[in-house]
C-alpha positions as CSV (number, residue, x, y, z in Angstrom):
1,M,-43.3,51.8,-18.2
2,P,-44.4,48.7,-16.6
3,A,-46.3,46.0,-18.3
4,G,-50.1,46.4,-18.2
5,D,-49.8,49.9,-19.3
6,T,-50.4,51.3,-23.0
7,Y,-48.3,52.8,-26.0
8,E,-50.2,55.4,-27.5
9,I,-49.2,55.6,-31.4
10,R,-49.4,59.0,-32.9
11,I,-49.1,59.6,-36.8
12,D,-47.8,63.1,-37.8
13,T,-49.9,63.6,-41.0
14,K,-47.6,66.9,-41.9
15,N,-49.0,68.2,-45.1
16,N,-51.0,65.1,-46.3
17,P,-54.4,65.8,-47.8
18,Q,-57.4,65.5,-46.1
19,G,-58.8,61.6,-46.7
20,T,-55.5,59.9,-47.0
21,E,-55.5,56.6,-45.4
22,Y,-53.1,55.0,-43.1
23,I,-52.3,51.3,-42.0
24,I,-50.6,50.8,-38.4
25,Q,-48.7,47.1,-37.8
26,R,-47.1,45.8,-34.7
27,S,-44.5,43.2,-34.2
28,Y,-42.5,41.8,-31.5
29,N,-39.5,41.5,-34.1
30,S,-37.5,44.0,-36.0
31,N,-38.1,42.5,-39.4
32,F,-41.8,42.7,-38.9
33,S,-42.4,38.6,-39.5
34,N,-46.3,37.8,-38.9
35,P,-47.4,41.5,-38.0
36,V,-50.6,42.5,-36.3
37,V,-52.8,45.0,-38.1
38,L,-53.7,47.7,-35.7
39,S,-55.5,50.0,-37.8
40,N,-56.4,48.8,-41.6
41,W,-56.1,51.7,-44.0
42,S,-58.3,54.0,-42.2
43,T,-58.0,57.9,-41.2
44,T,-57.3,57.0,-37.8
45,T,-54.0,58.7,-36.5
46,V,-54.0,57.6,-33.2
47,V,-54.1,54.0,-31.7
48,T,-53.2,52.5,-28.3
49,D,-51.6,49.4,-27.5
50,P,-51.1,47.0,-24.2
51,I,-47.1,47.1,-23.1
52,T,-46.3,43.5,-22.4
53,G,-42.6,43.9,-21.6
54,T,-41.4,42.4,-24.9
55,P,-39.4,44.5,-27.1
56,T,-42.1,46.2,-29.6
57,Y,-41.8,47.6,-33.1
58,Y,-44.5,49.6,-34.9
59,R,-44.9,50.7,-38.7
60,V,-47.2,52.9,-40.6
61,K,-47.8,53.3,-44.5
62,A,-50.2,56.3,-45.9
63,R,-52.4,55.8,-49.2
64,N,-54.2,58.6,-51.2
65,S,-57.2,58.9,-52.8
66,R,-55.6,57.8,-56.1
67,G,-54.4,54.7,-54.3
68,V,-50.5,56.0,-54.3
69,E,-48.7,54.3,-51.0
70,T,-45.9,55.7,-49.2
71,D,-43.0,53.5,-48.0
72,W,-43.0,51.9,-44.5
73,E,-41.9,54.3,-41.5
74,S,-41.0,52.2,-38.2
75,V,-40.4,52.6,-34.7
76,A,-39.2,50.8,-31.8
77,A,-41.3,51.5,-28.7
78,S,-39.0,52.1,-25.6
79,L,-39.0,52.3,-22.0
80,P,-36.7,53.6,-19.3
81,P,-34.2,50.8,-17.3
82,V,-36.1,49.6,-14.2
83,L,-33.3,48.7,-11.0
84,M,-34.1,46.5,-8.6
85,I,-32.4,45.3,-5.2
86,T,-32.9,42.4,-3.0
87,P,-33.2,42.1,-0.4
88,K,-34.7,45.2,0.8
89,Q,-33.4,47.2,3.7
90,G,-33.6,45.5,7.1
91,I,-31.4,43.9,9.7
92,Y,-29.5,40.8,8.2
93,S,-26.5,38.6,9.6
94,D,-23.2,39.7,8.0
95,D,-22.5,37.2,5.4
96,T,-25.8,38.6,3.6
97,K,-25.4,39.5,-0.3
98,I,-27.2,42.1,-1.6
99,A,-28.1,41.8,-5.4
100,L,-28.8,44.4,-8.0
101,Q,-30.6,43.9,-11.1
102,L,-31.6,45.9,-14.3
103,D,-34.2,45.0,-16.4
104,Q,-32.7,45.8,-19.6
105,T,-29.2,45.4,-21.2
106,G,-26.9,48.0,-19.4
107,K,-24.8,48.8,-16.2
108,I,-25.4,49.4,-12.6
109,Y,-23.4,52.2,-10.5
110,Y,-23.9,52.1,-6.7
111,T,-22.4,53.8,-3.4
112,T,-22.4,52.2,0.1
113,D,-21.9,55.5,2.1
114,G,-25.4,56.7,1.2
115,S,-23.9,59.1,-1.4
116,S,-25.8,59.7,-4.5
117,P,-24.4,57.4,-7.6
118,T,-23.4,58.4,-10.8
119,T,-21.6,56.7,-13.9
120,S,-18.3,57.6,-12.2
121,S,-19.6,55.3,-8.9
122,T,-18.4,52.0,-8.7
123,E,-19.8,49.5,-11.4
124,Y,-21.9,46.6,-10.2
125,K,-20.2,43.2,-11.1
126,T,-21.2,40.7,-7.9
127,P,-23.5,40.9,-5.2
128,I,-22.1,43.3,-2.5
129,N,-21.2,41.6,0.9
130,L,-23.0,43.3,4.1
131,S,-20.0,43.2,6.3
132,S,-21.1,46.0,8.3
133,D,-24.0,48.7,8.5
134,M,-24.4,50.5,5.4
135,T,-26.7,52.6,3.0
136,I,-26.7,51.5,-0.7
137,K,-27.7,53.7,-3.4
138,A,-27.7,52.3,-7.0
139,L,-28.3,53.8,-10.4
140,G,-29.0,51.9,-14.0
141,V,-28.1,52.6,-17.4
142,N,-29.3,51.1,-20.5
143,D,-27.5,50.6,-23.9
144,R,-29.5,53.6,-24.9
145,S,-28.2,55.8,-22.2
146,E,-31.3,56.1,-20.7
147,Q,-31.2,56.4,-16.8
148,S,-33.2,54.5,-14.3
149,N,-34.6,55.8,-10.8
150,V,-32.3,56.0,-8.1
151,I,-32.9,53.1,-5.6
152,S,-31.7,53.4,-1.6
153,E,-31.7,50.7,1.2
154,A,-30.3,51.1,4.5
155,Y,-29.1,47.6,6.0
156,T,-28.2,46.8,9.4
157,V,-25.7,43.8,10.5
158,L,-26.9,41.4,12.9
159,R,-24.4,41.1,15.6
160,P,-23.8,38.0,17.6
161,S,-24.7,38.1,21.2
162,T,-22.2,37.3,24.4
163,L,-22.9,34.2,25.9
164,S,-22.5,33.4,29.7
165,Y,-23.6,30.3,31.8
166,T,-24.5,28.6,35.4
167,V,-24.1,25.1,36.6
168,A,-26.2,23.7,39.1
169,G,-25.4,20.0,39.8
170,S,-25.7,18.4,36.7
171,T,-27.9,21.0,34.9
172,V,-26.2,23.9,32.6
173,T,-28.1,26.9,31.9
174,L,-27.1,29.5,29.0
175,G,-28.0,33.1,29.0
176,W,-27.4,36.1,26.7
177,T,-28.4,39.4,25.7
178,A,-31.4,40.3,23.1
179,V,-30.3,41.2,19.5
180,A,-32.3,44.1,18.0
181,G,-33.8,42.7,15.0
182,A,-33.3,39.1,15.7
183,A,-36.1,36.4,14.6
184,G,-34.5,33.7,17.2
185,Y,-31.2,32.2,18.3
186,N,-29.5,28.5,17.7
187,V,-27.7,27.0,20.5
188,Y,-24.6,24.3,19.4
189,D,-22.0,22.4,21.4
190,G,-18.4,22.3,21.1
191,E,-18.5,19.7,18.3
192,N,-20.7,22.0,16.1
193,K,-23.9,20.2,16.8
194,K,-27.0,22.4,16.7
195,L,-28.9,21.6,20.0
196,T,-32.3,23.6,18.9
197,P,-34.2,21.8,16.4
198,S,-35.6,25.2,15.5
199,P,-34.5,28.8,16.5
200,I,-35.8,29.8,19.8
201,T,-37.1,33.1,20.4
202,V,-36.2,33.5,24.4
203,V,-32.9,34.4,25.7
204,S,-31.7,31.2,27.9
205,W,-31.6,27.5,27.5
206,S,-30.6,24.8,29.7
207,E,-29.9,20.9,29.6
208,T,-29.2,18.3,32.4
209,L,-26.0,16.2,31.5
210,P,-25.5,12.3,32.1
211,I,-23.0,11.2,34.6
212,S,-20.7,10.2,31.5
213,V,-20.5,13.9,30.7
214,I,-18.2,16.0,32.8
215,Q,-17.0,18.7,30.4
216,K,-19.2,20.3,27.5
217,S,-18.6,23.6,25.5
218,Y,-21.2,25.7,24.0
219,Y,-22.0,28.9,21.6
220,I,-25.0,30.7,19.7
221,R,-26.1,32.0,16.8
222,V,-28.5,34.9,16.1
223,V,-31.0,33.8,13.2
224,D,-32.4,37.0,10.9
225,S,-35.9,37.0,9.5
226,Q,-34.5,35.1,6.4
227,G,-33.3,32.2,8.6
228,K,-29.7,33.2,8.1
229,E,-27.6,32.9,10.9
230,S,-25.1,35.4,12.5
231,R,-21.4,34.9,13.4
232,A,-21.0,32.6,16.2
233,S,-21.0,33.9,19.6
234,N,-18.3,33.6,22.3
235,T,-17.6,29.8,22.9
236,I,-18.1,29.0,26.8
237,G,-16.6,25.4,28.6
238,T,-18.6,24.0,31.5
239,L,-17.3,21.4,34.0
240,I,-20.1,19.7,35.4
241,N,-18.8,18.3,39.2
242,H,-20.9,15.3,39.0
243,P,-20.2,13.1,42.4
244,L,-17.3,10.8,42.7
245,T,-17.8,7.0,43.0
246,T,-15.2,4.4,43.6
247,P,-13.9,2.5,40.6
248,E,-15.1,-1.0,40.5
249,N,-13.7,-4.2,39.3
250,L,-10.0,-4.0,40.4
251,R,-8.3,-6.9,38.9
252,A,-4.9,-7.9,38.0
253,E,-4.9,-8.1,33.8
254,K,-1.3,-9.8,33.6
255,I,0.2,-11.3,36.1
256,E,4.3,-12.0,35.5
257,G,7.3,-13.0,37.9
258,K,8.4,-9.5,38.5
259,S,5.2,-7.7,37.7
260,L,1.6,-7.2,38.0
261,T,-0.6,-4.9,35.7
262,I,-3.4,-3.9,38.1
263,A,-6.6,-2.5,36.2
264,W,-9.9,-1.0,37.4
265,D,-13.1,0.4,35.5
266,R,-13.5,4.0,34.5
267,D,-15.4,6.6,37.3
268,P,-17.2,8.9,34.4
269,A,-17.0,11.8,36.9
270,A,-13.2,11.3,37.6
271,T,-10.5,13.2,36.0
272,G,-7.6,10.6,37.6
273,Y,-7.3,7.9,39.8
274,E,-4.5,7.0,42.8
275,L,-3.5,3.3,43.2
276,K,-1.9,2.2,46.6
277,R,0.2,-1.1,46.8
278,G,0.3,-1.9,50.8
279,G,-1.0,1.7,51.5
280,V,1.7,3.3,49.5
281,V,0.9,5.8,46.4
282,V,2.5,3.6,43.2
283,Y,0.6,5.4,40.7
284,T,-1.5,8.4,40.1
285,G,-2.7,9.6,36.4
286,A,-5.9,9.3,34.1
287,G,-5.1,5.8,33.0
288,L,-7.1,2.8,33.6
289,S,-4.6,0.3,34.3
290,Y,-0.7,0.5,35.7
291,K,2.1,-2.1,35.1
292,D,3.7,-2.4,38.8
293,T,7.1,-3.4,38.2
294,G,10.3,-4.4,40.4
295,L,8.2,-7.2,42.2
296,S,9.6,-10.4,43.8
297,E,8.8,-13.6,42.1
298,E,5.8,-15.8,44.0
299,T,4.9,-12.7,46.4
300,S,1.5,-11.7,47.2
301,Y,0.8,-7.8,47.0
302,S,-2.3,-5.8,48.2
303,Y,-3.8,-3.0,46.3
304,T,-6.7,-0.6,46.3
305,V,-7.8,2.4,44.0
306,R,-9.8,5.6,44.6
307,S,-11.1,8.3,41.7
308,T,-9.9,11.9,42.0
309,R,-10.8,15.2,40.4
310,G,-8.9,18.0,41.5
311,S,-8.5,17.8,45.1
312,T,-11.7,15.7,45.6
313,F,-11.4,12.0,46.2
314,S,-13.9,9.0,46.1
315,D,-13.8,6.3,49.0
316,P,-11.1,3.7,48.1
317,S,-11.7,0.5,47.0
318,A,-12.1,-2.8,49.0
319,S,-8.3,-3.9,49.0
320,K,-7.5,-7.1,46.6
321,T,-4.3,-9.4,46.9
322,F,-2.7,-10.8,43.8
323,K,0.5,-13.2,43.5
324,T,3.3,-13.0,41.1
325,I,4.5,-16.1,39.6
326,I,7.6,-18.0,38.7
327,T,9.4,-15.6,35.7
328,G,9.0,-17.9,32.3
329,P,12.1,-18.6,29.8
330,V,12.7,-16.1,27.5
331,A,12.7,-17.4,23.9
332,K,15.1,-16.1,21.1
333,L,15.0,-17.1,17.6
334,D,17.9,-19.0,16.3
335,W,16.8,-19.4,12.6
336,A,13.7,-19.1,10.3
337,S,13.2,-20.5,7.0
338,G,10.5,-20.5,4.6
339,T,8.4,-23.1,6.2
340,Q,10.3,-23.6,9.3
341,A,11.6,-21.6,12.8
342,N,13.9,-22.6,15.8
343,V,13.4,-20.9,19.1
344,S,15.7,-21.8,22.0
345,W,15.7,-20.7,25.5
346,Y,18.0,-21.2,28.8
347,W,16.2,-24.3,30.5
348,D,15.5,-24.0,34.4
349,Y,15.3,-26.6,37.1
350,R,12.0,-24.9,38.6
351,F,10.4,-26.3,35.5
352,S,10.1,-29.7,36.4
353,G,6.8,-29.9,34.6
354,G,8.5,-29.1,31.3
355,Y,7.6,-26.0,28.7
356,K,5.1,-25.2,26.6
357,V,5.4,-23.5,23.3
358,Y,2.7,-21.3,21.5
359,L,2.4,-20.0,18.0
360,D,0.0,-17.2,17.7
361,G,-1.7,-17.6,21.0
362,T,-2.0,-21.7,20.5
363,M,0.0,-24.1,22.4
364,V,1.6,-26.4,19.7
365,K,3.7,-28.5,21.9
366,H,4.3,-29.2,25.5
367,L,7.6,-30.3,26.3
368,P,7.8,-32.6,29.4
369,D,11.5,-32.9,30.1
370,S,12.4,-29.7,32.2
371,R,16.1,-29.7,30.4
372,S,14.4,-29.1,27.0
373,S,15.6,-25.7,25.8
374,S,14.4,-25.7,21.9
375,Y,11.9,-26.2,19.5
376,T,11.6,-26.2,15.5
377,F,8.1,-25.0,14.2
378,S,7.3,-26.6,10.9
379,K,4.6,-26.2,8.3
380,L,4.7,-22.6,8.4
381,T,3.8,-20.4,5.7
382,P,6.5,-18.4,4.0
383,G,6.6,-14.5,4.3
384,R,4.4,-14.4,7.3
385,E,4.7,-13.0,10.6
386,Y,4.5,-15.1,13.7
387,T,4.2,-14.5,17.4
388,I,5.9,-17.1,19.7
389,Y,6.5,-17.8,23.3
390,V,7.4,-20.4,25.8
391,S,6.1,-20.7,29.6
392,G,7.5,-23.0,32.1
393,I,5.6,-25.3,34.1
394,D,6.3,-25.9,37.7
395,S,6.0,-29.1,40.1
396,K,2.6,-28.0,41.1
397,G,1.5,-27.4,37.2
398,A,1.4,-23.8,37.7
399,E,2.4,-22.0,34.4
400,S,4.8,-19.2,34.0
401,N,4.5,-16.3,31.8
402,G,6.0,-16.3,28.4
403,D,7.5,-13.1,27.1
404,S,6.7,-13.2,23.1
405,I,8.7,-12.7,20.2
406,K,7.6,-12.1,16.8
407,I,9.2,-13.8,13.9
408,T,8.8,-13.7,10.0
409,T,9.4,-16.6,7.9
410,I,11.6,-15.9,4.6
411,S,9.1,-15.4,1.6
412,F,8.7,-18.0,-1.0
413,S,11.3,-18.6,-3.6
414,A,10.9,-20.9,-6.7
415,P,11.7,-24.3,-6.3
416,T,14.4,-25.8,-8.1
417,L,13.8,-28.0,-11.0
418,M,15.6,-29.5,-13.7
419,I,15.7,-32.6,-16.2
420,S,17.3,-35.6,-14.4
421,D,16.7,-37.8,-17.5
422,D,15.1,-37.9,-20.9
423,T,14.9,-40.3,-23.8
424,K,12.4,-40.2,-26.6
425,D,9.8,-42.4,-24.2
426,Y,9.9,-40.4,-21.2
427,V,11.2,-37.2,-19.0
428,K,12.5,-37.2,-15.7
429,L,12.2,-34.3,-13.4
430,Q,14.2,-33.4,-10.3
431,Y,12.7,-31.1,-8.3
432,G,13.1,-29.8,-4.6
433,W,12.8,-26.8,-2.2
434,G,16.3,-26.7,-0.4
435,N,16.4,-28.3,2.8
436,E,12.9,-27.6,3.6
437,Y,9.4,-29.3,2.3
438,P,6.4,-27.7,1.8
439,D,2.8,-29.1,2.1
440,E,2.7,-29.9,-1.6
441,F,4.3,-29.5,-4.9
442,V,2.5,-29.0,-8.1
443,I,3.8,-30.1,-11.6
444,T,1.9,-28.8,-14.6
445,R,3.0,-29.5,-18.3
446,D,2.2,-27.1,-20.9
447,G,-0.5,-25.3,-18.3
448,I,-2.1,-28.9,-17.5
449,E,-1.8,-30.4,-14.2
450,L,0.1,-33.7,-14.3
451,H,1.3,-34.4,-10.8
452,R,0.8,-33.3,-6.9
453,D,3.3,-34.5,-4.4
454,Q,2.9,-34.4,-0.6
455,P,6.8,-34.7,0.8
456,T,7.3,-35.6,4.2
457,Y,10.8,-34.9,4.0
458,A,13.3,-32.5,2.8
459,G,15.5,-33.1,-0.3
460,Y,15.1,-33.7,-4.0
461,R,12.2,-35.4,-5.4
462,Y,11.7,-37.1,-8.8
463,F,8.6,-37.6,-11.4
464,T,8.5,-39.3,-14.8
465,D,6.6,-38.3,-17.4
466,N,5.9,-41.3,-19.5
467,S,3.4,-39.6,-22.1
468,V,5.9,-37.5,-24.1
469,V,6.0,-37.7,-28.0
470,L,9.0,-37.7,-30.1
471,D,10.1,-34.2,-31.6
472,Q,7.5,-32.4,-29.3
473,T,8.3,-29.6,-27.1
474,Y,7.2,-29.5,-23.5
475,T,7.2,-26.9,-20.9
476,Y,7.5,-28.3,-17.3
477,K,6.6,-25.8,-14.4
478,V,6.8,-26.6,-10.4
479,K,5.4,-24.6,-7.6
480,A,5.5,-25.5,-4.1
481,I,2.4,-24.7,-1.7
482,S,2.6,-24.0,1.8
483,G,-0.2,-22.8,4.5
484,G,-2.2,-22.0,1.4
485,V,0.7,-19.6,-0.2
486,A,2.1,-20.9,-3.5
487,S,5.6,-19.9,-4.5
488,P,6.6,-18.7,-7.8
489,E,7.1,-21.4,-10.5
490,A,10.2,-22.9,-11.4
491,V,10.1,-23.6,-15.2
492,V,12.2,-25.9,-17.7
493,T,11.7,-26.6,-21.3
494,I,12.7,-29.8,-23.4
495,K,12.4,-30.9,-26.9
496,I,11.9,-34.7,-27.0
497,S,14.8,-36.3,-29.1
498,D,16.6,-39.6,-29.6
499,I,19.7,-37.1,-29.8
500,A,22.5,-37.3,-27.2
501,S,22.6,-34.1,-24.7
502,V,23.9,-32.7,-21.9
503,T,22.5,-30.2,-19.5
504,Y,24.1,-28.5,-16.5
505,K,22.3,-27.0,-13.6
506,D,23.9,-24.7,-10.9
507,W,23.5,-26.0,-7.4
508,D,21.1,-23.9,-5.1
509,L,23.9,-22.3,-3.0
510,S,21.4,-21.4,-0.2
511,T,21.0,-25.3,0.5
512,H,24.6,-26.6,-0.4
513,D,27.8,-25.5,1.3
514,A,29.9,-23.4,-1.2
515,T,32.3,-22.5,1.3
516,A,36.2,-23.4,0.1
517,R,37.9,-25.6,2.3
518,V,41.7,-26.1,3.0
519,S,42.4,-30.1,2.8
520,H,45.8,-29.6,4.3
521,D,46.7,-27.4,7.4
522,T,48.2,-23.8,6.2
523,V,49.7,-20.6,7.8
524,G,47.2,-18.6,5.6
525,L,46.0,-17.9,2.0
526,S,49.1,-16.0,1.0
527,G,51.9,-17.9,-0.1
528,V,50.1,-21.3,-0.7
529,P,52.4,-24.3,-0.4
530,L,52.2,-26.6,-3.3
531,S,50.9,-29.6,-1.1
532,T,47.8,-27.5,-0.1
533,S,44.8,-27.6,-2.7
534,F,41.6,-25.6,-2.3
535,Q,38.5,-27.2,-3.4
536,L,34.7,-26.6,-3.1
537,K,33.0,-29.1,-1.2
538,K,31.0,-31.9,-3.5
539,G,28.1,-30.3,-5.2
540,A,29.0,-26.6,-4.7
541,L,28.9,-25.9,-8.7
542,G,26.6,-27.8,-10.0
543,R,25.8,-31.1,-11.9
544,L,25.8,-32.2,-15.5
545,S,23.5,-34.5,-16.6
546,G,22.1,-36.1,-20.2
547,R,21.8,-39.0,-22.3
548,M,25.0,-40.5,-23.5
549,H,26.0,-43.2,-26.1
550,T,29.0,-45.7,-26.6
551,D,30.1,-43.8,-29.5
552,L,30.4,-40.4,-27.8
553,T,33.1,-38.9,-25.6
554,M,32.4,-36.0,-23.0
555,Y,34.8,-33.1,-22.3
556,V,34.4,-31.2,-19.6
557,V,36.6,-28.0,-19.1
558,L,36.8,-26.0,-15.7
559,S,38.4,-22.6,-16.3
560,V,39.7,-20.8,-13.3
561,A,40.3,-17.1,-13.7
562,P,42.2,-15.0,-11.2
563,P,41.2,-11.6,-10.1
564,G,40.6,-9.0,-12.6
565,V,40.7,-11.6,-15.5
566,N,38.0,-11.5,-18.0
567,Y,36.4,-14.7,-19.2
568,V,36.9,-15.5,-22.9
569,S,34.6,-17.7,-24.9
570,A,34.4,-21.5,-24.7
571,E,35.6,-21.9,-28.4
572,D,38.7,-19.5,-27.5
573,E,39.3,-21.5,-24.2
574,A,39.4,-24.7,-26.5
575,R,41.7,-23.3,-28.9
576,M,43.9,-22.4,-26.2
577,I,43.9,-26.0,-24.3
578,G,45.7,-27.4,-27.8
579,N,44.2,-30.8,-27.3
580,M,41.4,-32.3,-25.2
581,Y,41.8,-34.9,-22.6
582,P,38.8,-37.6,-22.9
583,L,37.0,-39.0,-19.6
584,P,39.2,-41.9,-18.6
585,T,37.5,-45.3,-18.8
586,T,37.3,-46.4,-15.1
587,S,34.5,-48.5,-13.4
588,T,34.4,-46.1,-10.7
589,D,32.9,-42.6,-10.1
590,P,35.9,-40.5,-9.6
591,F,33.9,-38.0,-7.8
592,S,33.0,-40.5,-4.8
593,N,36.1,-39.7,-3.0
594,G,35.3,-36.2,-2.2
595,S,38.5,-34.8,-3.9
596,M,40.4,-35.4,-7.5
597,S,43.5,-33.8,-9.1
598,A,43.5,-31.7,-12.6
599,T,45.8,-31.4,-15.0
600,V,47.2,-28.2,-16.0
601,N,47.9,-26.8,-19.3
602,K,51.0,-25.2,-19.0
603,N,50.8,-23.8,-22.4
604,L,48.2,-21.2,-21.0
605,L,50.4,-19.7,-18.2
606,S,52.5,-17.4,-20.8
607,L,49.4,-15.7,-21.6
608,G,49.0,-14.7,-17.9
609,R,45.0,-14.5,-18.2
610,L,43.8,-18.1,-17.4
611,V,44.4,-21.3,-15.7
612,T,42.5,-24.0,-17.8
613,L,41.9,-27.6,-16.0
614,I,40.6,-30.4,-17.5
615,M,38.0,-32.5,-15.5
616,P,38.4,-36.1,-16.0
617,G,35.4,-38.1,-15.3
618,A,33.9,-41.6,-15.7
619,G,34.0,-43.8,-18.8
620,I,30.7,-43.5,-20.5
621,S,30.9,-47.1,-21.9
622,N,31.0,-48.4,-18.1
623,W,28.3,-46.3,-17.0
624,E,25.5,-47.2,-19.6
625,G,26.1,-50.8,-20.0
626,A,26.3,-52.8,-23.0
627,G,24.2,-52.9,-26.2
628,G,25.0,-49.4,-27.1
629,N,21.6,-48.2,-25.4
630,Y,21.3,-44.9,-24.2
631,K,22.3,-44.3,-20.6
632,D,19.2,-43.5,-18.5
633,T,21.3,-40.8,-16.5
634,V,24.7,-39.7,-16.6
635,M,25.2,-37.3,-13.7
636,M,28.6,-35.6,-12.5
637,D,29.0,-33.4,-9.4
638,C,31.3,-30.7,-10.2
639,Y,33.9,-29.4,-7.9
640,V,37.6,-28.8,-8.2
641,A,40.9,-29.0,-6.4
642,P,43.0,-26.5,-8.5
643,Y,46.5,-25.5,-8.3
644,Y,47.6,-22.0,-9.1
645,Y,50.8,-21.5,-11.0
646,G,53.2,-18.7,-11.9
647,N,54.6,-18.2,-15.2
648,D,57.5,-20.2,-13.9
649,G,55.5,-23.4,-13.4
650,S,55.8,-22.8,-9.6
651,P,53.2,-21.9,-7.0
652,H,52.2,-18.4,-7.2
653,K,52.8,-16.7,-3.9
654,N,50.4,-13.8,-2.1
655,V,47.3,-14.8,-4.2
656,D,44.1,-15.2,-2.5
657,V,42.9,-17.9,-4.2
658,T,39.2,-17.6,-2.5
659,K,38.7,-14.5,-4.8
660,F,39.0,-16.8,-7.9
661,A,35.9,-17.6,-10.1
662,A,35.2,-20.8,-11.8
663,N,33.3,-21.6,-15.3
664,I,32.4,-25.0,-16.6
665,Y,32.2,-25.8,-20.2
666,V,31.1,-29.3,-21.7
667,K,31.0,-30.6,-25.4
668,L,30.3,-34.2,-26.7
669,V,32.4,-35.6,-30.0
670,A,31.4,-38.3,-31.9
671,N,33.8,-41.2,-31.8
672,Q,32.6,-42.7,-35.3
673,A,29.8,-42.5,-37.6
674,S,27.3,-44.1,-35.6
675,G,28.1,-41.6,-33.0
676,I,27.7,-38.7,-35.5
677,E,24.0,-39.8,-36.2
678,K,23.2,-40.1,-32.6
679,L,25.0,-36.5,-31.8
680,G,23.0,-34.7,-34.9
681,G,26.9,-34.0,-36.2
682,K,30.4,-34.4,-35.3
683,E,30.4,-32.4,-32.1
684,T,28.6,-30.3,-30.5
685,P,29.4,-26.4,-29.5
686,W,30.8,-25.7,-26.2
687,L,28.2,-25.5,-23.4
688,K,29.0,-22.9,-20.6
689,C,27.4,-24.5,-17.6
690,S,28.1,-21.6,-15.0
691,S,28.3,-18.0,-14.7
692,G,31.2,-17.5,-12.5
693,I,31.0,-19.1,-9.5
694,N,33.3,-17.6,-6.9
695,Y,35.4,-19.5,-4.5
696,K,34.7,-18.4,-0.9
697,K,36.8,-18.6,2.1
């Protein structure tokens, strides 16, 4: 029963004697905590209690005249389940959901064809989708198997209307048939924008379109009483016949030697355009510009343009004349590095005023000589794309066009950095950036900036740090900055010591010529005659540097390996040499003449693995001066002129020397006790200076 009615609680007195008293209590929970007394020890056997809709429980106890009480007897009040449906029957859009609800725990069964539901009908789980006209009947059953009343509601689907239209000038009028049960209609355009702020109840709608709109699409949706919309109607597309106008602003957007790019402004009512040159059609289409090619240099041409829509044309524009110019030079990229790029072109006598060179649209140089044919850009940013073009200037000062090219500079690489010289009092750094120079170099020591250098030429540069402390270890870094872009850092670490040392630095082969050359004319590389030597150009392998002393001798070993031979360790090579050749004590640098000979240890030939050469060098005592002081700098450019011999001692035949690889090893040996102190021992281990530099043809 619904809330607001009452329960009647009646006591079955059975055989209780007259005068028996009863107590009746009510509770909203089954354990009767905080019960309410409805009748307190009276002979009343019937009471009423309002229904609240909350589960309610009652209990009763009897007491006779002698005061003896019975146990409690309890009962739970119950109501049949009530089934509800929303929304009620009516006309709705076809995406409406019909919901069923039971006021008690239980199950709901329903049909959609108007038949009576049973517990064998479809069980309700989710809202029913209204996809077509239907009559829904439903039955609810609670957990006590009590059934609700059967409800029945009939629904009609709101169907979209059919849309039509008419066009009068710039005004579009839409019309459609009325839909039964519709509360209104919403109008949309082809971009799904709603054109009616709220549903309209009439069956027509119109709007006047601006001249900028020549086509537009529409559809409508029917709205039901709940504000829900039906599916979309058919979509109609309209074509508005605005009057055509003559295109304005006929112009030449680009004038070149053998072409003119002609452009004009848009006519909103047009679907295309017709361009004529000298009365002959050269272009028809929807574009607003056309590049007219195949023209002659320094020649005048006249043009007109008119709008089109189907077979309708506007009046033609007034004729305009444009003149082509001299064809400019065609630039090509010769080379590009990190900060420089070189372009060249064929010079033309007609450009007596010279050439103008542009970088990213800005003129950077006027070359007045008509025979100029190249230009090198500098101070570029590494790893960046640039647009370059070159124009020519004729005798009247007229500038030609320039065909632009795009170039990309090489990405930043780290500078070269090595210890040029070091003593217990200073460290001298040698650094550079190949055959280029950036805006500046920045040198740091242990993260603290020491020096900024703005070079004005390419090549190696030097910086001396005079603030070093003996036995301290320092990490130096140098980076190049150009165009605001910083390169990776080159790093070198050194411990300040008064012990003699030798270091090695590979040459940067990108900036030094590492190509093998033949010192005498030969037929080829197969069957090398004894009189022919193959050598790397000076500086191609690397540079030895360090601090020396009169009591020390430097040994330099160059090992040359044929193809397919693996290098052994420096110690193994030293053992195979059998004896070591000290540097000769000469007063001149033997490397200054650009070529040298080497002694071959023929004891190695039977091994068939290595040809080991001893590199003679300058006498240390003559390099450093008198008094036994440390030499400020000892440097040797390492390059070779090896002969390759077979096991029989004769020049090896049919061997491609260009595929050989070279390693350089160096060690210091103390000549006497004072030298041992300076060296920190009798001798140093072999230092492997390079990692297999290949000869190249």
